[in-house]
C-alpha positions, 0 to 999 in steps of 0.5 A, a space after each residue: 545469490 540467485 535468489 537475491 538477483 531474482 529479488 532485485 531484478 524483480 523489484 526493478 521490473 516492478 518499480 519501472 512497470 508501475 511507473 510506465 503503467 501510471 504514465 501511460 494510463 494517466 496520458 490516456 485518461 487525459 486525452 479523453 478529458 478525465 480530470 487531473 484530480 480524478 486521475 491522481 485519485 485513481 490511476 495514480 493511486 493505483 500505480 503506487 499500489 500496483 507492486 503490492 497488487 502484483 506481488 500479493 496475487 502472484 504469491 496467492 497463485 503460488 500458494 504463498 498466502 503468508 507473503 500475500 498478507 504480510 506484504 499488505 499488512 507490512 506495506 501499510 505499516 511501512 507507509 504510516 510509520 516510516 513514509 509519513 514518519 521520514 516525510 515529517 522528519 524532512 518537513 512538518 506535515 500540515 494535515 487538512 481537517 477533512 483528512 483527519 474527520 474523513 479519510 484517516 478514519 477510513 484507514 483505521 476502519 479498513 484495519 479493523 475490518 481486516 482484523 475481524 475478517 481474519 479472526 475465524 478461530 476467535 469469532 466462529 470457532 473455526 479451525 483455521 484463520 482464512 481470508 476466504 473468497 466471500 471475505 475477499 468480495 466484502 473487501 471489494 465492496 469496501 473498495 467500491 464504496 471508497 472509489 465512489 466516495 473518491 469520485 464524489 470528492 473529486 466532483 465537489 472539489 475539482 479546482 486548478 490549484 489541486 490538479 496534478 501534472 500529467 505528462 501528455 503523449 500520443 495514444 500509440 505511445 500511451 498504449 505501449 507504456 500500458 503494455 510494457 508496464 503491465 509486462 514489467 509488473 507480471 514478470 517482475 512479480 514472478 521473479 520477486 516472489 520466487 526470490 523472496 520465497 527462496 531467501 525465506 527458505 535459505 534463511 529458515 524465515 517464514 514467508 510472513 515475516 519476509 512479507 512483513 519486512 523485505 517484501 513490504 519495504 521493497 513494494 512500498 518504494 514508489 509511495 517512499 519516493 513520491 512522499 519524500 520528493 514532495 517533501 523536498 519540493 515543500 509540498 509534504 501534504 501530498 504524503 498524506 493522501 499517497 499513504 491514505 490512498 495506498 492503504 486503502 487500495 492495499 486492504 480493499 483492492 489487493 487483498 480483496 483481489 487476492 482472496 477472491 482468486 485464492 483463499 488466504 490462510 493467515 499462517 504466521 500473521 498474528 493478531 499482534 501484527 494486525 493489532 499493531 497496524 490498527 495501533 499505527 493508524 490511531 497514532 497517525 490519526 492522533 499525531 495529526 489531530 491533537 498535539 500541534 494544530 493539525 501538524 505532524 512535527 519532526 518529533 512525531 515523525 521521529 517517534 513513528 520511525 522508531 516505532 517501526 524499528 521496534 516492530 521490525 526488531 520484535 518480528 526478528 527476535 521472534 524467529 
């Protein structure tokens, strides 16, 4: 019971912390004349990935590498199959041509990069599969390239109709939100990892499976809430940018930082999980590109949701 309370309490602190940090940082950036579009593509994207970042880094520092990697892989699968799927079920998603030719291929590339970096035994004849510090630094280099691309897109396409709404607040209030948000993320992250690890031990389930399912779904709640609300407001296209940005942040920044701090043995994370992520990324691209004029329909959204349910059932059946 105590582990469940720790899990729920930690998750609440993480979500409130991420929201406060995003609001405070966005307002501060706005005050310094940073464009709304850049804020949306950077600070807000970071804010929705902050739970994954905190949980993964905390897990790495506590020696729960399976939880750290499982969190990222599971969150990205949840983002593509459940969030895009549920959003498409709510309202079909029209996907821009640039998104299909540039951004979604980046998501596929990030999944491939993770597969290659995680296969030391197969590719190098090593004793163990480990995402080590050099791998982490490579992922961070990819993240720097992605951020450069993001700022270039923001510079070339800045317009009033694209801009996001940012709450205005005094500097002292912005600073307070940032401090409180960071405190919530750090403290909540510790509680969440302790609770998740305790539940895994009590059920005899591996950290990796808990990370791929329970932790991944919990830390993806900001993305899910953002996307469903956007769909209800008849602007489901926001879900695409939300998922793409979050997935790239998760692999390049979250895993990059975690592995740089402490090398991450893959443990129970297998090539089946990594190949499933690549398959989900390709499915994301195909449904947007081929079947109905760059639109992800309700039927396609339903297929995505069913795929996620089947994958979860498969994970549980392997225990």
